[in-house]
C-alpha positions as CSV (number, residue, x, y, z in Angstrom):
1,M,27.6,5.2,9.0
2,K,29.4,7.8,11.1
3,L,30.5,10.2,8.4
4,K,28.8,12.4,5.9
5,R,28.8,10.6,2.6
6,E,27.8,11.6,-0.9
7,I,26.7,9.0,-3.5
8,S,26.9,10.5,-7.0
9,I,26.4,8.4,-10.2
10,K,27.5,10.0,-13.5
11,S,26.8,7.1,-15.9
12,P,23.3,7.5,-17.4
13,R,22.9,3.7,-17.6
14,L,23.8,3.2,-13.9
15,R,21.5,6.1,-13.0
16,A,18.6,4.4,-14.8
17,I,19.3,1.1,-13.0
18,R,19.5,2.9,-9.6
19,N,16.3,4.8,-10.3
20,N,14.4,1.7,-11.4
21,L,15.6,-0.2,-8.3
22,R,14.5,2.6,-6.1
23,E,11.1,2.7,-7.8
24,I,10.6,-1.0,-7.4
25,L,11.4,-0.8,-3.7
26,Y,9.2,2.3,-3.2
27,L,6.3,0.7,-5.0
28,E,6.5,-2.4,-2.7
29,W,6.6,-0.1,0.3
30,D,3.6,1.8,-1.0
31,K,1.7,-1.4,-1.7
32,R,2.2,-2.6,1.9
33,S,1.2,0.8,3.3
34,R,-2.0,0.9,1.3
35,A,-2.9,-2.6,2.4
36,I,-2.5,-1.7,6.0
37,I,-4.5,1.5,5.6
38,H,-7.2,-0.4,3.8
39,A,-7.3,-3.0,6.6
40,K,-7.6,-0.1,9.2
41,S,-10.4,1.5,7.3
42,D,-12.3,-1.8,7.1
43,L,-12.0,-2.1,10.9
44,L,-13.7,1.3,11.3
45,D,-16.8,-0.1,9.6
46,I,-17.1,-3.2,11.9
47,K,-19.1,-2.8,15.1
48,P,-18.1,-3.3,17.9
49,F,-14.8,-1.4,17.2
50,Q,-11.8,-3.6,17.6
51,E,-9.3,-1.3,19.2
52,E,-6.6,-3.9,19.8
53,K,-6.6,-5.0,16.1
54,F,-6.6,-1.3,15.0
55,D,-3.6,-0.5,17.3
56,E,-1.8,-3.5,15.9
57,L,-2.3,-2.3,12.3
58,Q,-1.2,1.2,13.4
59,E,2.0,-0.3,14.8
60,K,2.6,-2.2,11.5
61,L,2.1,1.0,9.5
62,G,4.7,2.8,11.7
63,E,7.1,-0.1,11.3
64,N,6.6,0.1,7.5
65,D,7.4,3.9,7.6
66,I,10.5,3.3,9.5
67,I,11.7,1.1,6.6
68,I,11.6,3.9,4.0
69,M,12.4,7.1,5.9
70,P,16.1,6.5,6.8
71,S,16.8,4.7,3.5
72,I,18.6,5.9,0.4
73,I,15.4,5.2,-1.6
74,V,13.9,8.7,-0.9
75,C,15.2,12.1,0.0
76,G,14.4,12.8,3.6
77,W,13.2,16.3,2.8
78,C,11.4,16.3,-0.6
79,H,10.9,12.5,-1.0
80,H,12.3,12.5,-4.6
81,R,13.6,9.1,-5.7
82,D,15.6,10.0,-8.8
83,K,18.5,12.0,-7.5
84,D,21.9,11.4,-6.1
85,A,22.1,11.3,-2.3
86,I,24.0,12.7,0.7
87,Y,24.0,10.9,4.0
88,N,23.7,13.0,7.1
89,P,24.9,11.1,10.2
90,S,23.3,13.5,12.8
91,N,19.8,12.3,11.9
92,R,20.7,9.2,10.0
93,Q,18.9,10.1,6.8
94,W,19.7,10.5,3.1
95,F,19.0,13.8,1.3
96,C,19.2,14.9,-2.4
97,P,22.0,17.4,-3.0
98,D,19.5,20.2,-3.7
99,C,17.7,19.8,-0.4
100,Y,20.9,19.2,1.5
101,N,22.4,22.4,0.3
102,E,19.2,24.5,0.5
103,H,18.3,23.2,4.1
104,K,21.7,22.4,5.3
105,E,21.4,24.4,8.6
106,E,18.1,22.8,9.5
107,I,19.3,19.3,8.5
108,L,22.5,19.5,10.5
109,N,20.7,20.9,13.6
110,A,18.0,18.3,13.5
111,E,17.8,16.0,16.4
112,S,18.8,12.4,15.8
113,Y,15.9,10.1,15.1
114,I,15.8,6.6,16.6
115,Y,15.2,4.0,14.0
């Protein structure tokens, strides 16, 4: 998207559906992150240390984070999942209206992230 966009849902039923869907997606992301972190910690206990495997898991964890950060699932500032969202094209992230208005100057001046 190239323009600022605000997604605001007024219907309580649609808000509940949106929030439940975001929660499901977030929980799946969290489950994957925890599995990777657990695998990394298991590697630390094995001697000799397997640096290549550890680096591979670290890369997977980074890829997993790239999935959630620019998405509409969480606010790019406070990480809340239950609010409306405003898209900021300069750094390609979604923010809740409260964070967007409170930190607008910082958000708009932020450098573009590469996802």
